[in-house]
Backbone of each chain as ProteinMPNN parsed JSONL, in Angstrom:
{"seq_chain_A": "AQTVTQSQPEMSVQEAETVTLSCTYDTSESDYYLFWYKQPPSRQMILVIRQEAYKQQNATENRFSVNFQKAAKSFSLKISDSQLGDAAMYFCAPTYYTGTASKLTFGTGTRLQVTL", "coords_chain_A": {"N_chain_A": [[159.815, 122.546, 52.043], [157.047, 120.78, 50.421], [156.11, 118.102, 48.644], [154.068, 116.216, 46.549], [152.81, 112.958, 45.458], [150.56, 111.64, 43.153], [150.069, 109.026, 41.409], [148.279, 108.243, 39.517], [146.988, 108.98, 37.071], [144.583, 108.409, 35.721], [141.668, 106.862, 36.524], [139.386, 104.028, 36.472], [135.888, 103.053, 37.598], [133.46, 100.724, 38.199], [130.092, 101.65, 38.415], [128.324, 101.413, 41.877], [130.78, 100.024, 42.668], [134.097, 99.715, 44.138], [136.57, 102.014, 44.754], [140.217, 103.022, 44.558], [142.321, 105.72, 45.413], [145.298, 106.611, 45.084], [147.958, 108.3, 47.001], [150.924, 109.758, 47.629], [153.442, 111.932, 49.452], [155.761, 114.097, 50.583], [157.152, 115.3, 53.434], [158.639, 117.341, 56.094], [157.658, 118.201, 58.03], [155.814, 118.101, 61.205], [153.465, 118.016, 62.145], [150.357, 118.126, 60.991], [148.11, 118.688, 58.447], [145.817, 116.476, 56.029], [144.15, 116.39, 53.2], [141.509, 115.64, 50.633], [140.489, 116.758, 47.856], [137.795, 117.159, 45.491], [137.151, 117.602, 41.998], [134.562, 118.244, 39.871], [133.007, 118.709, 36.38], [132.182, 121.045, 36.623], [134.255, 122.681, 37.718], [134.265, 123.774, 39.877], [135.982, 123.249, 43.79], [135.69, 121.249, 45.55], [135.558, 119.972, 48.727], [136.512, 116.57, 50.053], [137.207, 115.167, 52.481], [138.832, 114.871, 55.244], [141.837, 114.642, 57.044], [143.553, 114.343, 60.092], [147.201, 114.393, 61.056], [147.985, 113.666, 63.171], [146.359, 112.218, 64.256], [145.415, 108.81, 64.589], [143.315, 107.198, 63.992], [141.588, 106.697, 61.101], [140.069, 108.585, 58.749], [136.586, 108.832, 58.003], [133.784, 109.434, 55.926], [130.866, 109.083, 55.444], [130.577, 107.237, 52.119], [133.567, 107.632, 51.856], [136.56, 107.293, 52.406], [139.886, 106.998, 54.289], [143.183, 105.807, 53.701], [145.71, 106.427, 55.827], [148.882, 106.233, 56.28], [151.212, 107.126, 58.21], [154.025, 107.074, 58.831], [154.89, 105.872, 56.262], [154.09, 108.038, 54.602], [151.946, 108.02, 53.497], [148.852, 108.484, 51.564], [145.735, 107.631, 51.118], [142.697, 107.442, 49.155], [139.568, 105.821, 49.431], [136.423, 105.221, 47.743], [133.731, 104.002, 48.21], [131.051, 102.008, 46.877], [130.447, 103.171, 44.439], [128.913, 106.132, 42.562], [127.696, 107.872, 39.893], [127.649, 110.39, 39.996], [130.025, 110.864, 41.044], [132.219, 110.751, 39.571], [135.012, 112.576, 38.567], [137.756, 114.852, 38.554], [139.926, 114.515, 41.359], [142.205, 115.6, 43.826], [144.478, 115.369, 46.1], [146.012, 116.794, 49.014], [148.06, 118.0, 51.211], [148.875, 119.84, 53.78], [150.161, 122.506, 55.64], [150.663, 124.402, 58.88], [152.122, 127.386, 58.69], [152.681, 129.366, 60.586], [151.252, 131.282, 60.018], [149.593, 131.233, 57.931], [147.741, 128.44, 56.728], [148.99, 126.241, 54.36], [148.66, 124.803, 51.54], [149.522, 122.21, 49.557], [148.99, 121.058, 46.379], [148.453, 117.846, 44.508], [148.723, 116.315, 41.315], [146.601, 115.5, 40.449], [144.052, 112.789, 39.832], [141.883, 111.441, 37.614], [138.868, 110.195, 37.632], [136.622, 108.013, 35.864], [133.342, 106.848, 36.382], [131.566, 104.289, 35.381], [128.522, 102.43, 33.867]], "CA_chain_A": [[158.619, 122.331, 50.749], [156.285, 119.498, 50.167], [155.784, 117.356, 47.212], [152.677, 115.452, 46.4], [152.54, 112.39, 44.198], [149.309, 110.984, 42.442], [150.586, 108.077, 40.43], [147.369, 107.504, 38.527], [146.341, 109.893, 36.186], [143.251, 108.084, 35.545], [141.136, 105.687, 37.056], [138.246, 103.852, 36.395], [135.564, 102.261, 38.23], [131.731, 100.6, 37.921], [128.953, 101.716, 39.499], [128.462, 100.681, 43.16], [131.987, 99.28, 42.921], [134.594, 100.404, 45.278], [137.654, 102.032, 44.027], [141.034, 103.489, 45.766], [143.196, 106.602, 44.571], [146.491, 107.026, 45.819], [148.682, 109.716, 47.201], [152.12, 110.139, 48.545], [153.446, 112.86, 49.869], [157.074, 114.176, 51.329], [157.173, 116.351, 54.382], [159.636, 117.56, 56.889], [156.787, 118.874, 59.38], [155.351, 116.575, 62.334], [152.391, 118.309, 62.628], [150.129, 118.771, 59.467], [146.552, 117.954, 57.655], [145.683, 116.162, 54.528], [142.817, 116.676, 52.537], [141.235, 115.276, 49.571], [139.451, 117.752, 47.226], [136.957, 116.902, 43.899], [136.837, 118.965, 41.321], [133.902, 117.797, 38.862], [133.076, 119.439, 35.34], [131.907, 122.635, 36.975], [135.592, 123.278, 37.88], [134.268, 124.124, 41.556], [136.757, 122.628, 44.212], [134.868, 120.397, 46.864], [136.334, 119.338, 49.759], [135.866, 115.425, 50.461], [137.519, 114.655, 53.467], [140.215, 115.546, 55.864], [142.648, 113.836, 58.089], [144.694, 115.109, 61.167], [148.147, 113.818, 61.118], [148.582, 113.292, 64.665], [145.294, 111.002, 64.514], [145.832, 107.356, 64.16], [142.319, 106.679, 62.958], [141.68, 107.025, 59.708], [138.764, 109.514, 58.555], [135.632, 108.576, 57.279], [132.828, 110.351, 55.582], [129.906, 108.431, 54.444], [131.365, 106.191, 51.096], [134.862, 108.192, 51.127], [137.421, 106.988, 53.878], [141.285, 107.053, 53.696], [143.938, 104.927, 54.626], [146.8, 107.249, 56.179], [150.23, 105.744, 56.666], [151.721, 108.318, 58.27], [155.398, 106.813, 58.437], [155.069, 105.576, 55.036], [153.927, 109.102, 53.981], [150.798, 107.672, 52.182], [147.081, 109.18, 51.857], [144.787, 107.055, 49.955], [141.314, 107.549, 49.339], [138.812, 104.85, 49.054], [135.216, 105.139, 47.339], [132.785, 103.139, 48.308], [129.589, 102.282, 46.241], [130.628, 104.32, 43.701], [127.733, 106.74, 41.959], [127.885, 108.404, 38.798], [128.319, 112.017, 40.577], [131.589, 110.812, 41.639], [133.147, 111.193, 38.603], [135.615, 113.903, 39.083], [139.562, 115.093, 39.154], [140.581, 114.448, 42.651], [143.567, 116.047, 44.045], [145.404, 115.159, 47.256], [146.556, 118.136, 49.257], [148.438, 117.974, 52.463], [148.703, 121.297, 54.147], [150.989, 122.636, 57.202], [150.565, 125.888, 59.299], [153.306, 128.268, 58.535], [152.842, 130.324, 61.588], [150.809, 132.528, 59.822], [148.574, 130.445, 57.489], [147.946, 126.737, 56.639], [149.469, 126.119, 53.289], [148.065, 123.626, 50.951], [149.933, 121.685, 48.157], [147.951, 120.005, 45.557], [149.013, 116.759, 43.647], [148.383, 116.412, 39.913], [145.11, 114.736, 40.076], [143.348, 111.72, 39.264], [140.528, 111.513, 36.718], [138.103, 109.01, 37.903], [135.187, 107.991, 35.316], [132.354, 105.982, 36.717], [130.714, 103.524, 34.47], [127.466, 101.687, 34.389]], "C_chain_A": [[158.379, 120.973, 51.119], [156.269, 119.437, 48.834], [154.882, 116.406, 47.208], [152.951, 114.758, 44.843], [151.314, 111.79, 44.007], [149.827, 110.196, 41.438], [149.546, 107.548, 39.386], [146.562, 108.305, 37.89], [145.01, 109.868, 35.844], [142.877, 106.973, 35.946], [139.557, 105.526, 36.626], [137.192, 102.931, 37.23], [133.908, 102.061, 37.904], [131.118, 101.319, 39.001], [128.657, 100.804, 40.194], [129.706, 99.733, 43.1], [132.827, 100.245, 43.926], [136.059, 100.449, 44.424], [138.775, 102.983, 45.095], [142.204, 104.395, 44.924], [143.85, 106.71, 45.918], [147.234, 108.181, 46.131], [149.439, 109.467, 47.98], [152.543, 111.468, 48.76], [154.928, 113.052, 50.63], [157.175, 115.379, 52.022], [158.217, 116.337, 55.144], [158.862, 118.197, 58.25], [156.108, 117.461, 59.85], [153.923, 117.041, 62.55], [151.525, 119.101, 61.066], [148.589, 118.318, 59.267], [146.63, 117.832, 56.532], [144.177, 116.38, 54.231], [142.813, 116.209, 50.942], [140.137, 116.142, 48.921], [138.82, 116.796, 45.953], [136.715, 118.202, 43.341], [136.017, 118.363, 39.735], [133.612, 118.562, 37.299], [132.92, 120.731, 35.788], [133.066, 123.369, 37.445], [135.309, 123.45, 39.571], [135.082, 123.078, 42.236], [135.943, 122.444, 45.484], [135.79, 120.069, 47.589], [135.613, 117.758, 50.085], [136.319, 114.95, 51.809], [138.904, 115.144, 54.097], [140.42, 114.609, 57.055], [144.02, 114.75, 58.886], [145.867, 114.096, 61.184], [148.482, 113.277, 62.184], [147.369, 112.219, 65.24], [145.555, 109.927, 64.031], [144.791, 106.781, 63.115], [142.158, 107.213, 61.807], [139.852, 107.774, 59.459], [137.847, 108.958, 57.9], [134.385, 109.591, 57.306], [131.803, 109.817, 54.591], [130.799, 107.655, 53.489], [132.867, 106.81, 51.193], [135.36, 107.857, 52.687], [138.816, 106.727, 53.144], [142.022, 106.215, 54.692], [145.513, 105.705, 54.854], [147.92, 106.49, 56.908], [150.957, 106.649, 57.198], [153.336, 108.26, 58.213], [155.995, 106.546, 57.164], [154.91, 106.895, 53.933], [152.607, 109.042, 52.953], [149.517, 107.831, 52.719], [146.19, 108.806, 51.117], [143.618, 107.018, 50.026], [140.449, 106.193, 48.95], [137.395, 105.425, 48.856], [134.471, 104.166, 47.399], [131.459, 103.334, 47.547], [129.388, 103.296, 45.57], [129.273, 104.842, 42.784], [128.534, 107.64, 40.534], [128.414, 109.88, 38.85], [129.576, 112.04, 41.241], [132.56, 111.011, 40.728], [133.719, 112.55, 38.418], [136.936, 114.162, 38.752], [139.211, 114.835, 40.931], [141.972, 114.515, 42.703], [143.466, 115.94, 45.851], [146.002, 116.168, 47.657], [147.042, 118.331, 50.488], [149.123, 119.357, 52.758], [149.529, 121.184, 55.503], [150.918, 123.927, 57.151], [152.362, 126.037, 59.001], [153.741, 129.072, 59.359], [152.1, 131.096, 61.342], [149.306, 131.662, 58.703], [148.885, 128.9, 57.223], [148.156, 126.91, 54.785], [149.353, 124.856, 52.247], [148.974, 123.201, 49.843], [149.493, 120.636, 47.479], [149.014, 118.758, 44.678], [148.479, 117.082, 41.977], [147.276, 116.115, 39.613], [145.147, 113.638, 39.707], [141.967, 111.777, 39.016], [139.592, 110.37, 37.128], [136.694, 109.276, 37.039], [134.552, 106.703, 36.115], [131.307, 105.159, 35.618], [129.514, 102.877, 34.751], [127.644, 100.393, 34.275]], "O_chain_A": [[159.062, 120.209, 51.8], [156.372, 120.355, 48.02], [155.023, 115.61, 48.135], [153.16, 115.264, 43.74], [150.948, 111.278, 45.064], [150.073, 110.826, 40.41], [149.794, 106.659, 38.571], [145.367, 108.316, 38.182], [144.306, 110.863, 35.674], [143.619, 106.001, 35.805], [138.73, 106.424, 36.471], [137.727, 101.887, 37.603], [133.197, 102.967, 37.468], [131.516, 101.527, 40.148], [128.591, 99.635, 39.814], [129.537, 98.598, 43.544], [132.385, 101.285, 44.414], [136.585, 99.562, 43.751], [138.398, 103.529, 46.132], [142.863, 103.928, 43.995], [143.476, 106.819, 47.086], [147.067, 109.138, 45.376], [149.09, 108.985, 49.057], [151.874, 112.286, 48.128], [155.272, 112.088, 51.315], [157.279, 116.444, 51.413], [158.921, 115.334, 55.028], [159.431, 118.581, 59.272], [155.924, 116.364, 59.323], [153.212, 116.292, 63.221], [151.839, 120.073, 60.38], [148.048, 117.565, 60.076], [147.242, 118.614, 55.803], [143.259, 116.506, 55.041], [143.764, 116.334, 50.171], [139.011, 116.219, 49.411], [139.419, 115.795, 45.559], [136.331, 119.292, 43.765], [136.652, 118.106, 38.713], [134.591, 119.302, 37.209], [133.622, 121.588, 35.252], [132.979, 124.587, 37.596], [136.206, 123.228, 40.383], [135.129, 121.994, 41.655], [135.618, 123.333, 46.271], [136.906, 119.855, 47.117], [134.41, 117.668, 50.327], [135.521, 114.135, 52.274], [139.832, 115.686, 53.497], [139.607, 114.027, 57.772], [144.959, 115.436, 58.481], [145.544, 112.917, 61.328], [149.31, 112.366, 62.178], [147.398, 111.592, 66.299], [145.998, 109.955, 62.883], [144.976, 106.222, 62.034], [142.67, 108.305, 61.563], [138.791, 107.414, 59.968], [138.319, 108.399, 56.91], [134.026, 110.312, 58.236], [131.786, 109.977, 53.371], [131.881, 107.343, 53.985], [133.531, 106.28, 50.302], [134.79, 108.067, 53.757], [138.995, 106.396, 51.971], [141.786, 105.948, 55.871], [146.397, 105.505, 54.021], [147.793, 106.176, 58.092], [151.593, 107.177, 56.286], [153.961, 109.173, 57.674], [157.158, 106.804, 56.854], [155.382, 106.907, 52.796], [152.343, 109.75, 51.98], [149.089, 107.515, 53.828], [145.727, 109.637, 50.336], [143.203, 106.508, 51.066], [140.891, 105.557, 47.994], [137.034, 106.163, 49.772], [134.57, 103.337, 46.495], [130.84, 104.397, 47.496], [128.551, 104.177, 45.766], [128.583, 103.947, 42.295], [129.729, 107.896, 40.382], [129.239, 110.434, 38.124], [130.086, 112.979, 41.852], [133.679, 111.415, 41.045], [133.024, 113.53, 38.151], [137.383, 113.022, 38.622], [138.12, 115.079, 41.447], [142.789, 113.882, 42.035], [142.579, 116.355, 46.597], [146.681, 116.717, 46.788], [146.257, 119.056, 51.099], [149.875, 119.877, 51.933], [149.606, 120.207, 56.248], [151.006, 124.642, 56.153], [153.332, 125.281, 59.055], [154.853, 129.588, 59.256], [151.921, 131.919, 62.239], [148.127, 131.723, 59.052], [149.94, 128.301, 57.433], [147.46, 127.67, 54.112], [150.174, 123.948, 52.371], [149.178, 124.134, 49.066], [149.565, 119.468, 47.86], [150.183, 118.961, 44.348], [147.884, 118.113, 41.663], [146.836, 116.419, 38.504], [146.192, 113.237, 39.195], [141.069, 112.049, 39.812], [139.992, 109.356, 36.556], [135.891, 110.191, 37.222], [135.22, 105.712, 36.408], [130.29, 105.701, 35.187], [129.321, 102.683, 35.951], [126.788, 99.613, 34.695]]}, "seq_chain_B": "DAGVIQSPRHEVTEMGQEVTLRCKPISGHNSLFWYRQTMMRGLELLIYFNNNVPIDDSGMPEDRFSAKMPNASFSTLKIQPSEPRDSAVYFCAHGRAENTEAFFGQGTRLTVV", "coords_chain_B": {"N_chain_B": [[125.7, 132.302, 54.235], [127.701, 133.168, 51.249], [129.817, 131.76, 50.284], [133.079, 131.612, 48.679], [133.56, 134.42, 46.214], [133.823, 134.751, 42.968], [135.039, 137.303, 40.178], [135.688, 138.159, 36.597], [133.531, 135.006, 35.7], [134.582, 134.227, 33.477], [137.152, 135.014, 31.136], [138.244, 136.705, 28.325], [141.081, 138.296, 26.593], [142.876, 140.106, 24.641], [146.556, 139.512, 23.841], [148.67, 141.758, 25.62], [147.298, 143.142, 26.829], [145.581, 144.81, 30.023], [144.759, 142.521, 32.555], [142.355, 142.007, 35.31], [141.445, 140.208, 38.018], [139.11, 139.304, 40.089], [138.25, 138.88, 43.984], [135.739, 137.666, 46.389], [135.998, 137.169, 49.556], [135.021, 134.873, 52.302], [133.764, 135.921, 55.001], [135.073, 136.095, 58.242], [137.135, 134.475, 57.973], [140.676, 134.349, 57.844], [142.82, 134.09, 56.214], [143.914, 134.311, 52.92], [144.06, 132.985, 49.698], [145.458, 132.501, 46.462], [145.491, 130.779, 43.18], [146.434, 129.364, 40.29], [145.598, 127.201, 37.636], [146.474, 124.897, 35.322], [146.641, 122.738, 32.619], [148.961, 121.594, 32.122], [150.999, 122.331, 34.654], [149.389, 121.734, 36.636], [147.471, 122.672, 39.884], [148.622, 125.668, 41.081], [150.164, 127.434, 43.642], [150.062, 130.775, 43.803], [150.073, 133.401, 45.544], [149.833, 134.111, 49.158], [147.941, 135.966, 51.256], [147.651, 136.534, 54.712], [145.439, 138.101, 56.911], [144.954, 140.522, 55.429], [147.381, 140.848, 54.642], [150.346, 140.472, 52.567], [151.793, 137.197, 52.548], [153.515, 135.503, 51.246], [154.831, 135.5, 48.446], [156.479, 133.876, 46.422], [155.434, 132.035, 44.531], [154.377, 133.625, 42.28], [154.67, 134.05, 38.882], [156.099, 136.097, 37.232], [157.163, 139.728, 37.326], [154.824, 141.03, 36.067], [152.828, 139.844, 36.97], [150.484, 140.787, 39.962], [149.188, 141.077, 43.529], [146.453, 142.437, 45.258], [144.993, 143.012, 48.718], [143.426, 145.23, 49.905], [141.344, 144.942, 51.845], [139.507, 143.216, 54.241], [137.302, 141.886, 52.692], [138.006, 141.548, 50.239], [140.188, 140.928, 47.185], [142.417, 141.36, 44.627], [143.639, 140.019, 41.521], [145.918, 141.034, 39.368], [147.127, 141.038, 36.053], [149.7, 142.287, 34.21], [151.527, 142.972, 31.323], [149.258, 141.093, 30.055], [149.893, 137.619, 28.516], [149.598, 135.153, 26.129], [150.283, 132.661, 27.474], [149.708, 132.966, 29.834], [146.92, 132.096, 29.821], [144.659, 130.373, 31.545], [142.502, 128.69, 34.746], [142.118, 130.48, 37.152], [142.064, 130.659, 40.703], [140.536, 131.792, 43.658], [140.71, 131.266, 46.838], [139.866, 130.632, 50.53], [141.061, 130.548, 53.959], [141.23, 129.703, 57.364], [143.279, 130.184, 59.79], [144.754, 128.178, 61.081], [145.556, 125.002, 59.87], [143.268, 124.303, 58.629], [140.545, 123.308, 55.857], [140.927, 124.837, 53.011], [138.495, 127.288, 51.39], [137.144, 127.154, 48.068], [136.938, 129.72, 45.734], [135.09, 129.696, 42.679], [136.366, 130.11, 40.694], [138.137, 131.514, 37.918], [137.913, 131.72, 34.203], [140.159, 132.437, 32.437], [141.405, 133.646, 29.296], [143.778, 134.46, 26.94], [144.719, 135.568, 23.826]], "CA_chain_B": [[127.251, 132.562, 53.664], [127.694, 133.134, 49.956], [130.906, 131.33, 49.813], [134.065, 133.007, 48.048], [132.812, 134.664, 44.807], [135.035, 135.325, 42.104], [134.193, 137.444, 39.1], [134.523, 137.563, 36.517], [133.778, 133.876, 35.812], [134.988, 134.168, 31.925], [137.536, 136.478, 30.8], [138.989, 136.763, 27.224], [141.654, 139.571, 26.446], [144.011, 140.229, 23.811], [147.692, 139.805, 24.483], [149.425, 142.954, 25.967], [145.962, 144.004, 27.746], [145.502, 144.44, 31.475], [143.735, 142.038, 33.283], [141.925, 141.997, 36.948], [140.382, 139.125, 38.487], [138.633, 139.94, 41.517], [137.753, 137.806, 44.752], [135.184, 138.4, 47.627], [136.152, 136.138, 50.021], [134.224, 134.708, 53.1], [133.73, 136.812, 56.568], [135.748, 135.468, 59.383], [138.611, 133.853, 57.358], [141.855, 135.497, 57.475], [143.861, 133.636, 55.205], [143.21, 134.095, 51.253], [145.06, 132.13, 48.194], [145.766, 132.781, 44.583], [145.843, 129.68, 42.565], [146.167, 129.074, 39.094], [145.223, 125.717, 37.44], [146.498, 124.463, 33.913], [147.0, 121.11, 32.175], [150.76, 121.07, 32.217], [151.225, 122.394, 35.474], [148.132, 121.616, 38.002], [147.228, 124.021, 40.692], [149.893, 126.203, 41.725], [149.922, 128.512, 44.722], [150.471, 132.098, 43.522], [150.428, 134.253, 46.648], [148.72, 133.958, 49.972], [147.787, 136.607, 52.35], [147.114, 136.912, 56.132], [144.949, 139.284, 57.646], [145.387, 141.189, 54.684], [149.144, 141.129, 54.367], [151.113, 139.522, 51.503], [152.721, 136.69, 53.253], [154.426, 134.88, 50.655], [154.612, 135.676, 46.82], [157.068, 133.255, 45.508], [154.44, 131.348, 43.023], [153.871, 134.878, 41.223], [155.46, 134.005, 38.192], [156.677, 137.171, 36.636], [156.937, 140.924, 37.869], [153.453, 141.189, 35.225], [151.567, 139.435, 38.309], [150.585, 141.318, 41.177], [147.87, 140.832, 44.062], [146.308, 142.898, 46.459], [143.89, 142.584, 49.278], [142.982, 146.287, 50.616], [140.411, 144.893, 53.264], [139.43, 141.728, 54.188], [136.631, 141.347, 51.806], [138.138, 142.232, 48.533], [141.207, 140.776, 46.934], [142.619, 141.244, 43.057], [144.937, 139.528, 40.98], [146.413, 141.666, 38.297], [148.067, 140.661, 35.13], [149.745, 143.193, 32.892], [150.654, 143.031, 30.383], [148.818, 139.721, 29.715], [150.44, 136.88, 27.222], [148.599, 133.858, 25.815], [150.703, 131.633, 28.283], [148.629, 133.184, 31.023], [145.877, 131.44, 29.768], [144.229, 129.158, 32.888], [141.633, 128.951, 35.502], [142.641, 131.145, 38.383], [140.932, 130.376, 41.816], [141.05, 132.184, 44.907], [140.505, 130.397, 48.293], [139.914, 131.709, 51.949], [140.622, 129.56, 55.069], [141.45, 130.258, 58.639], [144.886, 130.253, 60.269], [145.516, 127.055, 61.523], [145.593, 123.963, 59.442], [141.914, 123.966, 58.352], [140.831, 123.346, 54.434], [140.45, 126.324, 52.065], [137.217, 127.402, 50.602], [137.511, 128.004, 46.771], [135.822, 130.319, 44.604], [134.234, 129.019, 41.48], [137.138, 130.078, 39.198], [137.946, 132.61, 36.581], [138.67, 131.043, 33.282], [141.108, 133.345, 31.484], [142.182, 133.076, 27.979], [144.506, 135.654, 26.573], [144.628, 135.474, 22.587]], "C_chain_B": [[127.166, 132.405, 51.974], [128.723, 132.119, 49.493], [132.05, 132.439, 49.22], [133.328, 133.025, 46.368], [133.897, 135.421, 44.097], [134.473, 135.897, 40.834], [135.793, 138.062, 37.915], [134.54, 135.797, 36.252], [134.352, 133.333, 34.415], [135.776, 135.477, 31.549], [138.222, 136.263, 29.409], [139.474, 137.886, 26.648], [142.165, 139.313, 25.309], [145.227, 140.491, 24.309], [148.15, 141.046, 24.536], [148.564, 143.73, 26.755], [145.989, 143.795, 29.199], [144.298, 143.632, 31.823], [143.271, 142.07, 34.728], [141.224, 141.144, 36.996], [140.366, 139.703, 39.611], [137.967, 138.799, 42.625], [136.972, 138.071, 45.899], [135.169, 137.219, 48.519], [135.165, 136.191, 51.242], [134.371, 135.398, 54.316], [134.197, 135.805, 57.357], [136.609, 134.583, 59.081], [139.292, 134.654, 57.067], [142.892, 135.276, 56.654], [143.28, 133.573, 53.557], [144.352, 133.903, 50.277], [144.471, 132.266, 47.025], [146.14, 131.357, 44.295], [145.657, 129.672, 41.314], [146.402, 127.764, 38.612], [145.43, 125.711, 35.938], [146.567, 123.044, 33.787], [148.465, 120.741, 32.714], [151.164, 121.584, 33.811], [150.467, 121.882, 37.168], [147.846, 122.787, 38.435], [148.598, 124.442, 41.461], [149.431, 127.402, 42.331], [150.912, 129.777, 44.211], [151.197, 133.181, 44.579], [149.425, 133.845, 47.615], [148.976, 135.414, 50.726], [147.187, 136.382, 53.852], [146.686, 137.872, 56.73], [145.434, 140.701, 56.677], [146.849, 141.352, 53.866], [149.695, 140.227, 53.749], [151.63, 138.473, 52.575], [154.142, 135.747, 52.428], [153.858, 134.728, 49.053], [155.726, 134.984, 45.999], [156.519, 132.217, 44.495], [154.301, 132.542, 42.265], [155.104, 134.568, 40.349], [156.435, 135.008, 37.642], [156.34, 138.546, 37.533], [155.067, 141.229, 37.114], [152.601, 140.924, 36.291], [151.587, 140.493, 39.35], [149.111, 141.243, 41.676], [147.747, 141.866, 45.116], [145.221, 142.566, 47.326], [144.133, 143.726, 50.122], [142.179, 146.07, 51.748], [140.182, 143.387, 52.999], [138.172, 141.133, 53.517], [136.689, 141.393, 50.509], [139.799, 141.803, 48.347], [141.349, 140.914, 44.958], [143.712, 140.418, 42.841], [145.342, 140.379, 39.563], [147.452, 141.28, 37.115], [148.511, 141.864, 34.211], [151.172, 143.502, 32.621], [150.437, 141.367, 30.068], [149.44, 139.093, 28.501], [149.699, 135.659, 27.451], [149.125, 132.911, 26.964], [150.243, 131.906, 29.587], [147.38, 132.84, 31.149], [145.798, 130.275, 31.042], [143.129, 129.352, 33.594], [142.484, 129.493, 36.602], [141.427, 131.164, 39.701], [141.542, 131.432, 43.262], [140.298, 131.185, 46.228], [140.929, 131.109, 49.529], [140.016, 130.44, 52.827], [140.739, 130.139, 56.326], [142.98, 129.86, 58.68], [145.448, 128.966, 60.46], [145.21, 125.33, 60.935], [143.892, 123.487, 59.358], [141.869, 123.919, 56.664], [140.537, 124.916, 53.99], [139.269, 125.987, 51.382], [137.619, 128.056, 49.21], [136.032, 128.65, 46.327], [135.677, 129.205, 43.309], [135.23, 129.09, 40.042], [136.776, 131.133, 38.413], [138.968, 131.724, 35.426], [139.461, 132.098, 32.473], [141.912, 132.903, 30.272], [142.602, 134.315, 27.064], [144.811, 135.003, 24.868], [145.364, 136.315, 21.983]], "O_chain_B": [[126.523, 131.459, 51.517], [128.566, 131.612, 48.382], [131.984, 133.668, 49.259], [132.829, 132.15, 45.66], [134.606, 136.356, 44.469], [133.561, 135.279, 40.284], [136.853, 138.339, 38.479], [135.575, 135.235, 36.607], [134.559, 132.13, 34.253], [135.341, 136.627, 31.592], [138.988, 135.305, 29.521], [138.646, 138.64, 26.136], [141.93, 138.195, 24.85], [145.363, 141.43, 25.093], [148.1, 141.638, 23.457], [148.899, 144.784, 27.296], [146.377, 142.715, 29.645], [143.137, 143.904, 31.519], [144.262, 142.214, 35.444], [140.305, 141.043, 36.184], [141.227, 140.417, 40.125], [137.236, 137.914, 42.182], [137.559, 138.867, 46.633], [134.383, 136.302, 48.281], [134.499, 137.212, 51.41], [135.554, 135.367, 54.654], [133.773, 134.66, 57.204], [136.921, 133.794, 59.973], [139.037, 135.585, 56.303], [143.761, 136.106, 56.386], [142.357, 132.86, 53.162], [145.357, 134.603, 50.162], [143.294, 132.172, 46.677], [146.956, 130.757, 44.995], [144.515, 130.024, 41.018], [147.347, 127.134, 39.086], [144.692, 126.414, 35.248], [146.553, 122.267, 34.742], [148.881, 119.868, 33.476], [152.004, 120.761, 34.175], [150.913, 121.762, 38.309], [147.881, 123.816, 37.76], [149.354, 123.78, 42.173], [148.622, 128.208, 41.872], [152.143, 129.782, 44.213], [152.335, 133.649, 44.55], [148.359, 133.339, 47.265], [150.1, 135.916, 50.764], [146.025, 135.979, 53.889], [147.518, 138.66, 57.181], [146.088, 141.657, 57.093], [147.162, 141.861, 52.79], [149.649, 139.089, 54.217], [151.928, 139.015, 53.639], [155.263, 135.459, 52.846], [152.888, 134.118, 48.604], [155.952, 135.462, 44.888], [157.272, 131.644, 43.707], [153.953, 132.168, 41.145], [156.263, 134.708, 40.742], [157.623, 134.685, 37.62], [155.413, 138.531, 38.342], [154.203, 141.651, 37.882], [151.68, 141.696, 36.558], [152.645, 141.066, 39.609], [148.108, 141.287, 40.965], [148.713, 142.191, 45.808], [144.385, 141.812, 46.829], [144.915, 143.559, 51.058], [142.224, 146.898, 52.658], [140.479, 142.641, 52.066], [137.937, 139.943, 53.727], [135.745, 141.312, 49.722], [140.627, 142.215, 49.159], [140.447, 140.578, 44.19], [144.564, 140.114, 43.676], [144.675, 139.985, 38.606], [148.648, 141.256, 37.407], [147.66, 142.383, 33.488], [151.913, 144.112, 33.392], [151.363, 140.578, 29.885], [149.58, 139.786, 27.493], [149.281, 135.203, 28.514], [148.199, 132.28, 27.472], [150.396, 131.05, 30.459], [146.688, 133.065, 32.143], [146.703, 129.508, 31.373], [142.501, 130.319, 33.164], [143.528, 128.918, 36.91], [140.266, 131.568, 39.64], [142.691, 131.651, 43.644], [139.281, 130.502, 46.106], [141.882, 131.873, 49.685], [139.317, 129.448, 52.621], [140.265, 131.273, 56.383], [143.662, 129.352, 57.79], [146.563, 128.687, 60.018], [144.637, 124.543, 61.689], [143.415, 122.508, 59.931], [142.841, 124.349, 56.044], [140.03, 125.849, 54.612], [138.962, 124.895, 50.903], [138.22, 129.124, 49.094], [134.836, 128.381, 46.434], [136.182, 128.086, 43.209], [135.109, 128.558, 38.939], [135.663, 131.611, 38.193], [140.107, 131.271, 35.542], [138.706, 132.529, 31.602], [142.809, 132.061, 30.23], [141.761, 135.046, 26.542], [145.153, 133.821, 24.836], [145.384, 136.346, 20.753]]}, "name": "protein", "num_of_chains": 2, "seq": "AQTVTQSQPEMSVQEAETVTLSCTYDTSESDYYLFWYKQPPSRQMILVIRQEAYKQQNATENRFSVNFQKAAKSFSLKISDSQLGDAAMYFCAPTYYTGTASKLTFGTGTRLQVTLDAGVIQSPRHEVTEMGQEVTLRCKPISGHNSLFWYRQTMMRGLELLIYFNNNVPIDDSGMPEDRFSAKMPNASFSTLKIQPSEPRDSAVYFCAHGRAENTEAFFGQGTRLTVV"}
C-alpha cells in the first residue's frame, strides 16, 4: 500500500512569484509514476505534470516543474511566475501498476492562494 | 473526444432512497475508477475495473454501495439505501493499463438529506 503526505494544507503566493508545494510518499514499488493534479473551484481534476520514477531528470511543463528525489521519496511541485489562474487545490498522486491497472493514491491536497 | 462524462452533476436525495451515479468513459481506455471526495477523508478510491471486470473493491465502504460496468462505455455506482454521511463528490476516472494518468469526469455532487 502507498501513503502520501502533503504537509502544507494551505499556501499563498504573490502573482509572478515562485512557490513550491511538497509531497512525500511511501511505497515498496520500484517502478511507478507520480503525478500532480490541480483542482480549481470548478472541481475538475486536471493533470499538471507527470514524472516516471525510473527517470533521473526532473519533469518540466512550462511554468511547472518537479523536484523528484527517489531515495528520499519526495516529489515537490514548483510553480514559477504564478498566475491568478493557478489558484486551486493541488494533489500529489503516486501511481503503480498492479498488473491490471494503474492505481493512484492521492494526498490530502494543498490549497494554493494567489494574491495580487 | 468528449472526455469522461458523469451524470447527474448534482443530486439531492432523501435518506433511505436509492441513488445511481453514471459514468461514460473515454473510448480506448480500459481502466475505470470510482473515487469519493470529502473534506474529512480527501479522495478515496472506491473501486476500479479493468476491461469491464471489477478488480479491487476494497475501498467500497459498505454493502450499500455497488458498482457495475456492463460494457466499455458505461458504468454505474449505486447507493441503496443512501445515508447523510454518503454526501460527497463522486468522481469517475478512466485510464489505460500501464502507469498512465487518469482522466477525470467533472464529478457528481451528492447530498443526502
